[in-house]
N, C-alpha and C positions, 0 to 999 in steps of 0.2 A: 978354520973349518966351522961351519955353522952347526951348532948342536941343537938348535931349536927344532928343526925338521925331524930328526930321528926321535927326539924326545916326544914331540907331538904325535908322531906315528905310533909310538909305544903306548901312550895314554889312550889314543883312539882304539887301538887293538884290545886294550883291557876293557873298554866299555862295551864292545860288541861280543866279547867271549861270554858264553853262557855259564852260569854258576852251576857247579856240580856238587850239590849238597846231598849227602847220603842220609839214610835213616836206618835205625836198628831197633829191634824189639827185644826186651829182656824182662823177666819177672823179677820183682823186688818185693820183699816182705817188709811192711812198715807197721810200726805200732807207736802209740803215744799215750801219755798219762796226763789227765787233766788235774792239776794240782789245786785249782780254785775255779769256782764258777760263780758268776754274779748275775742277778736278775735286776732289771730296771722296770719299775712300775710307774707309769705316768698318769697320775690322777687328773681329772678334768681341770685343766688350766693352771694347776699348781706345779711346784718344783717336783721333779721325779724323785722317787724313793728307790734307793739302791740297797740291795741286800746281797752280801757275798758269803760263801761257804767258809771262808777263813778271814783273816784280818787284812785283806787286800786294801790298799790305799786307793782312794778315788776322790774326785772333785766334781761337784755339780756347779755349773755357772750358766747364767743366761747367755744364749748365743749372741754373737756379734751382730748378726742381721736382725733387722727390725721384725717384729711380729706382723704377720699378714693382717690386713684390715678385717676386723670382725673375728679373727681367729685367736687361737691360744698362742702364748709366747713359746718361742723355740728355746730349747735347753741343750747344753753340751755336757756330756758325762765323760770325764777323762780318767782312765785307769792307769 
């Protein structure tokens, strides 16, 4: 018995069936606490200055991409 034809028909029927995804609405209360906050100040053309509210670790490095012609260098700040 050739099993290809029934299998192909099954696959084809799955492709043409519409998806019946439902949706529901519900209320959910969410809260969060910010344990640390950091600001990054980028002076004209120099390395950015990072200031954190706690002793968060960070690293400042020149970006891998080259600086645009006539523009300031790009920097990456990693927290």
